[in-house]
FIGUTOR-496735 format. One record per atom (N, C-alpha, C): z, y, x; residue in one letter. Coordinates in pm, whole numbers, padded with zeros to 5 digits, always signed. Layout:
BEGIN
ZYXA...
END
This chain:
BEGIN
-02063+01384+02370M-02167+01288+02406M-02303+01343+02363M-02397+01343+02456S-02531+01392+02424S-02633+01281+02442S-02741+01288+02364N-02849+01192+02377N-02956+01247+02473N-03026+01158+02539Y-03128+01199+02636Y-03254+01246+02564Y-03299+01365+02599T-03423+01421+02547T-03514+01455+02665T-03641+01413+02658I-03736+01440+02768I-03747+01589+02793I-03733+01627+02919A-03732+01769+02955A-03870+01821+02995A-03953+01739+03058V-04085+01781+03107V-04193+01734+03011V-04289+01818+02985D-04400+01782+02895D-04504+01700+02972D-04474+01571+02992W-04563+01485+03069W-04697+01466+02998W-04694+01446+02869A-04820+01427+02795A-04907+01552+02802A-04843+01668+02800G-04917+01793+02810G-04987+01807+02945G-04921+01760+03053K-04983+01763+03186K-05106+01673+03189K-05095+01561+03125N-05205+01465+03127N-05329+01520+03059N-05308+01608+02959A-05422+01665+02884A-05491+01778+02959A-05428+01828+03065L-05488+01939+03140L-05608+01889+03223L-05692+01982+03255S-05809+01947+03339S-05762+01924+03482S-05840+01845+03554D-05800+01812+03691D-05792+01935+03781D-05864+02039+03742S-05864+02160+03826S-05742+02249+03799S-05665+02218+03694D-05548+02299+03658D-05432+02262+03749D-05379+02361+03820A-05270+02335+03914A-05146+02282+03843A-05128+02315+03712A-05009+02271+03637A-05011+02122+03610A-05132+02060+03633K-05140+01916+03608K-05072+01838+03719K-05055+01901+03831I-04993+01832+03944I-04843+01815+03918I-04794+01694+03936I-04650+01667+03920I-04579+01707+04048I-04478+01790+04031S-04407+01842+04147S-04266+01783+04157S-04206+01809+04272G-04067+01766+04289G-03976+01832+04188G-04009+01957+04150T-03929+02028+04050T-03932+01957+03916T-04052+01904+03883D-04063+01829+03757D-03968+01709+03756D-03971+01634+03867F-03883+01516+03876F-03735+01557+03873F-03705+01664+03944N-03565+01709+03948N-03517+01749+03808N-03602+01819+03733T-03566+01860+03597T-03541+01739+03507T-03636+01642+03517E-03625+01526+03429E-03504+01440+03462E-03484+01412+03591F-03373+01325+03628F-03237+01392+03610F-03233+01525+03621T-03108+01597+03592T-03071+01581+03445T-03173+01588+03360T-03149+01568+03216T-03100+01427+03187T-03162+01328+03254V-03120+01189+03237V-02975+01172+03284V-02944+01230+03400Q-02810+01218+03456Q-02703+01278+03362Q-02734+01394+03306T-02639+01458+03214T-02610+01370+03093T-02716+01310+03036A-02698+01223+02919A-02619+01098+02954A-02651+01037+03068I-02582+00915+03109I-02435+00941+03135I-02406+01050+03203N-02268+01080+03239N-02178+01109+03119N-02239+01141+03006S-02159+01172+02887S-02141+01051+02796S-02201+00937+02835K-02192+00816+02754K-02072+00733+02795K-02023+00646+02700A-01916+00554+02733A-01968+00446+02826A-01881+00401+02913N-01916+00294+03006N-01890+00160+02938N-01997+00090+02902L-01983-00035+02826L-01929-00151+02908L-01915-00136+03038N-01863-00247+03117N-01710-00248+03119N-01648-00153+03045G-01504-00156+03031G-01429-00096+03147G-01484+00001+03214S-01414+00067+03322S-01287+00132+03269S-01177+00111+03339S-01049+00162+03291S-01031+00310+03317S-01125+00372+03389S-01110+00514+03421S-01213+00600+03351S-01290+00541+03260E-01399+00614+03195E-01348+00693+03074E-01377+00821+03067S-01347+00903+02950S-01471+00905+02862S-01454+00892+02731F-01571+00880+02645F-01539+00923+02503F-01648+00947+02428S-01641+00960+02283S-01729+00851+02226S-01702+00806+02105V-01775+00694+02048V-01851+00739+01925V-01977+00704+01919D-02060+00737+01804D-02146+00617+01771D-02089+00525+01696G-02163+00406+01656G-02176+00302+01764G-02097+00311+01870L-02105+00214+01980L-01994+00112+01970L-02023-00012+02007T-01922-00115+02019T-01885-00127+02165T-01759-00102+02199I-01717-00095+02338I-01626-00212+02371I-01654-00281+02478S-01569-00392+02524S-01492-00347+02646S-01399-00431+02688G-01321-00397+02806G-01205-00307+02773G-01157-00231+02871T-01041-00144+02851T-01070-00002+02898T-01170+00064+02843P-01199+00201+02884P-01090+00296+02836P-01076+00408+02902T-00978+00511+02864T-01044+00613+02774T-00984+00640+02659G-01040+00735+02565G-00993+00876+02594G-01055+00974+02531P-01016+01114+02551P-00881+01142+02487P-00813+01242+02536T-00684+01281+02480T-00703+01345+02344T-00628+01295+02245Q-00635+01351+02110Q-00515+01440+02086Q-00532+01544+02008S-00420+01631+01974S-00340+01568+01860S-00211+01595+01858A-00125+01540+01753A-00170+01589+01617A-00174+01498+01521G-00213+01535+01386G-00361+01550+01365G-00443+01509+01464N-00588+01519+01451N-00636+01425+01341N-00696+01479+01236N-00742+01398+01124N-00893+01384+01118N-00960+01404+01232T-01105+01390+01235T-01140+01242+01246T-01269+01213+01258T-01314+01074+01268T-01321+01026+01413T-01257+01096+01504R-01254+01051+01642R-01183+00917+01654R-01219+00843+01758L-01152+00717+01783L-01007+00743+01821L-00912+00677+01756A-00770+00695+01787A-00732+00603+01902A-00679+00662+02008T-00637+00584+02124T-00498+00526+02101T-00461+00431+02187T-00327+00373+02178T-00220+00481+02195T-00243+00572+02288A-00147+00680+02312A-00133+00769+02188A-00244+00797+02122F-00241+00882+02003F-00161+00815+01892F-00187+00685+01868V-00117+00612+01762V+00032+00603+01793V+00067+00575+01920T+00207+00565+01958T+00280+00696+01935T+00216+00807+01970T+00277+00938+01949T+00293+00967+01800T+00191+00933+01721A+00197+00959+01578A+00308+00879+01511A+00322+00753+01549V+00427+00669+01491V+00564+00720+01529V+00581+00761+01656A+00709+00812+01703A+00748+00940+01631A+00648+01015+01584A+00675+01143+01518A+00714+01126+01372A+00697+01006+01318L+00732+00983+01178L+00881+00997+01159L+00922+01056+01047D+01062+01074+01016D+01114+00945+00952D+01204+00876+01022A+01256+00748+00973A+01323+00764+00837A+01395+00872+00817A+01463+00893+00689A+01363+00905+00575A+01248+00971+00603A+01147+00985+00499A+01086+00851+00463A+01064+00766+00564I+01010+00633+00539I+01107+00551+00455I+01235+00556+00493N+01337+00480+00421N+01349+00525+00276N+01331+00655+00254A+01339+00708+00119A+01223+00660+00033A+01111+00631+00097I+00995+00580+00024I+01014+00432-00009I+01065+00356+00087V+01081+00212+00068V+01189+00183-00035V+01308+00241-00016Y+01420+00222-00108Y+01487+00358-00131Y+01438+00441-00223P+01503+00568-00250P+01644+00547-00306P+01728+00650-00292V+01864+00642-00345V+01858+00607-00494V+01939+00510-00535G+01937+00463-00673G+01862+00332-00689G+01790+00288-00584S+01716+00163-00590S+01811+00044-00589S+01766-00066-00647I+01843-00189-00648I+01777-00288-00553I+01859-00349-00467Y+01811-00450-00371Y+01865-00586-00414Y+01776-00686-00418F+01815-00822-00454F+01801-00914-00332F+01890-01011-00322N+01875-01117-00223N+01929-01245-00284N+01848-01349-00286A+01885-01472-00354A+01981-01560-00274A+01992-01536-00142T+02074-01626-00061T+02169-01555+00035T+02134-01434+00080V+02211-01367+00185V+02300-01259+00126V+02430-01264+00157A+02526-01169+00102A+02549-01050+00193A+02475-01040+00304T+02494-00932+00401T+02455-00798+00342T+02534-00694+00374N+02503-00558+00328N+02362-00520+00373N+02280-00465+00281P+02142-00428+00316P+02131-00331+00434P+02235-00251+00459N+02231-00161+00573N+02215-00239+00702N+02278-00356+00709T+02266-00441+00827T+02128-00506+00833T+02078-00548+00717L+01950-00618+00713L+01832-00522+00732L+01838-00405+00667L+01726-00311+00667L+01740-00201+00771L+01864-00175+00813G+01887-00074+00915G+01900+00068+00863G+01918+00086+00733F+01933+00221+00680F+02005+00216+00546F+02054+00332+00505G+02112+00348+00372G+02258+00310+00361G+02320+00363+00255T+02455+00324+00215T+02443+00248+00085T+02502+00130+00080W+02481+00039-00033W+02615-00005-00093W+02617-00025-00224A+02735-00075-00294A+02695-00192-00381A+02783-00293-00386I+02757-00409-00474I+02739-00357-00617I+02643-00411-00685Y+02605-00355-00816Y+02596-00465-00921Y+02639-00431-01043G+02619-00517-01159G+02686-00652-01151G+02805-00660-01089A+02872-00789-01074A+02894-00853-01211A+02844-00975-01227G+02862-01049-01351G+02780-00998-01467G+02679-00914-01440K+02599-00858-01548K+02450-00876-01519K+02371-00880-01625V+02226-00878-01612V+02178-00736-01642V+02053-00706-01605M+01999-00572-01628M+01901-00573-01744M+01889-00459-01810V+01795-00444-01922V+01724-00310-01908V+01599-00305-01948G+01522-00182-01936G+01567-00075-02036G+01555+00051-01994L+01592+00163-02080L+01502+00168-02202L+01563+00191-02320D+01489+00202-02446D+01540+00327-02518D+01462+00436-02513A+01505+00562-02571A+01525+00553-02722A+01466+00451-02785G+01477+00437-02930G+01592+00350-02975G+01674+00303-02885D+01786+00214-02920D+01912+00273-02857D+02009+00309-02940T+02129+00375-02889T+02210+00287-02795T+02190+00157-02799D+02261+00069-02706D+02201+00075-02566D+02074+00115-02555F+02002+00110-02427F+01931+00242-02394F+01977+00354-02445D+01903+00479-02429D+01951+00564-02313D+02040+00514-02228A+02087+00589-02112A+02116+00491-01999A+02072+00526-01876V+02099+00438-01763V+02249+00432-01739V+02293+00321-01686T+02434+00284-01660T+02511+00249-01787T+02448+00254-01906D+02515+00202-02025D+02551+00055-02004D+02665+00015-02052T+02705-00126-02042T+02746-00176-02180T+02747-00306-02196G+02788-00365-02324G+02774-00515-02319G+02802-00579-02431G+02790-00723-02440G+02915-00794-02392G+02922-00924-02419S+03035-01007-02378S+02989-01150-02356S+03061-01223-02271K+03024-01361-02242K+03050-01451-02362K+03158-01423-02437T+03191-01503-02554T+03220-01410-02671T+03219-01465-02792H+03244-01384-02912H+03306-01472-03020H+03412-01418-03084T+03475-01486-03196T+03429-01420-03325T+03373-01499-03413L+03320-01445-03538L+03432-01393-03628L+03405-01279-03692I+03493-01230-03798I+03432-01272-03931I+03510-01255-04039T+03464-01303-04170T+03329-01245-04210T+03308-01115-04182A+03183-01050-04222A+03063-01107-04148A+03085-01173-04032E+02974-01227-03954E+02941-01372-03991E+03024-01433-04075M+03000-01573-04114M+02893-01579-04222M+02811-01683-04222P+02715-01701-04330P+02789-01722-04462P+02733-01670-04573A+02793-01693-04705A+02795-01843-04734A+02910-01893-04788H+02921-02037-04811H+03031-02063-04915H+03040-02186-04965T+03144-02228-05060T+03210-02353-05009T+03329-02385-05068H+03400-02508-05039H+03418-02586-05168H+03419-02716-05162T+03440-02803-05277T+03584-02854-05276T+03655-02844-05395T+03790-02899-05409T+03787-03013-05509T+03891-03097-05507S+03898-03210-05601S+04037-03214-05666S+04049-03275-05786G+04177-03288-05858G+04155-03342-05998G+04262-03365-06071N+04254-03415-06208N+04264-03301-06307N+04193-03313-06420V+04195-03212-06525V+04276-03264-06642V+04375-03181-06688S+04454-03220-06806S+04416-03131-06923S+04437-03178-07042G+04403-03099-07160G+04291-03165-07236G+04254-03107-07345T+04152-03164-07431T+04015-03118-07383T+03925-03212-07359P+03790-03172-07314P+03726-03078-07415P+03664-02974-07365G+03598-02878-07452G+03688-02769-07502G+03820-02777-07477S+03911-02674-07525S+03898-02549-07440S+03954-02441-07485A+03943-02315-07414A+04023-02312-07287A+04129-02393-07283T+04216-02390-07167T+04226-02528-07107T+04201-02536-06975Q+04221-02659-06900Q+04293-02622-06771Q+04369-02712-06722T+04438-02688-06596T+04398-02794-06496T+04401-02757-06371V+04363-02849-06264V+04488-02892-06191V+04507-03017-06178G+04623-03068-06106G+04588-03093-05961G+04669-03043-05873S+04645-03062-05731S+04668-03206-05694S+04568-03268-05639G+04581-03408-05600G+04598-03501-05717G+04576-03452-05842G+04584-03538-05958G+04724-03556-06013G+04824-03477-05970S+04961-03498-06019S+05014-03371-06084S+05017-03366-06218G+05078-03257-06290G+04987-03138-06308G+05017-03055-06408P+04937-02935-06434P+04956-02830-06324P+04855-02747-06304A+04863-02641-06204A+04768-02530-06243A+04770-02420-06170S+04680-02308-06194S+04537-02351-06166S+04439-02282-06229N+04299-02315-06203N+04246-02250-06075N+04335-02182-05996V+04299-02131-05864V+04352-02228-05761V+04262-02286-05684N+04302-02390-05590N+04249-02357-05451N+04322-02388-05348T+04283-02362-05210T+04241-02491-05143T+04124-02489-05078S+04078-02610-05010S+04149-02624-04876S+04137-02742-04817D+04195-02766-04686D+04124-02682-04579D+04198-02640-04476S+04142-02561-04367S+04063-02649-04271S+03956-02594-04213T+03879-02665-04111T+03827-02566-04008T+03793-02613-03891G+03743-02524-03785G+03856-02480-03693G+03819-02447-03568G+03919-02410-03469G+03934-02261-03443G+03834-02180-03485G+03844-02036-03465G+03818-01990-03322G+03767-02079-03237G+03743-02041-03098G+03618-01956-03081G+03611-01883-02969A+03494-01800-02940A+03377-01888-02899A+03255-01848-02936H+03138-01925-02898H+03069-01863-02775H+02996-01946-02701N+02925-01901-02581N+02816-01802-02620N+02809-01689-02549N+02715-01584-02583N+02617-01554-02470N+02603-01647-02373L+02522-01623-02253L+02378-01669-02272L+02284-01585-02229Q+02144-01626-02220Q+02124-01703-02089Q+02013-01775-02073P+01985-01839-01943P+01983-01735-01832P+02037-01768-01717Y+02049-01669-01609Y+02039-01736-01474Y+02021-01654-01371V+02027-01699-01232V+02106-01595-01155V+02193-01639-01066V+02282-01549-00992V+02220-01512-00858V+02217-01382-00827V+02168-01330-00699V+02265-01223-00649V+02248-01183-00524H+02323-01070-00472H+02249-00942-00510H+02322-00843-00564M+02261-00716-00602M+02337-00602-00538M+02260-00508-00482W+02318-00389-00419W+02243-00267-00470W+02315-00155-00483K+02254-00028-00522K+02268+00070-00406K+02156+00136-00372R+02161+00235-00265R+02222+00364-00320R+02331+00410-00257T+02403+00528-00302T+02380+00650-00214T+02329+00630-00092A+02303+00742-00002A+02206+00697+00106A
END
């Protein structure tokens, strides 16, 4: 696209003396000027939206449906991108590369309501159900329980062992025989007769496992394997 530049020095002719033959405007002058105008006009976009007009755009707002120039594939200049250029560029994209960006192998896909394999929903990848009955936790290099991916652990319930119980005592009752203040006293179980001073209290508690679950929400989880 070229801009129109005056070709004939009209002001210069006007400054000449009337006796100067160069002051006379000739047909050649008009032909030169209008040829220059024609060249500039013909290289401009047709703003009325002609469907057969080829053009380049430089700061112009174009209406209608004009036809743009053919662009080469991979052209990264500031030229206007035509519909044909964009269609060709999109078709040339590698679908596998796009899929690898969206969900690379090893990615986890969640769905709160639909149990359909993600390959059917997304149209790519090989997927396997992942983490059934488990929650996920972030890797922590400083904690041996969480310092490697795919580590598993924990349980839904847990039965306490003696070492895990809080320190505590039990109270027993009975009758004491012997002389108060003497060195030896015996404790009678239930208040009947002498017995050893080692007494066992009644048993209590059921020994069942306690719930070990944090608050949770169940979703479908899949891992992309290929």
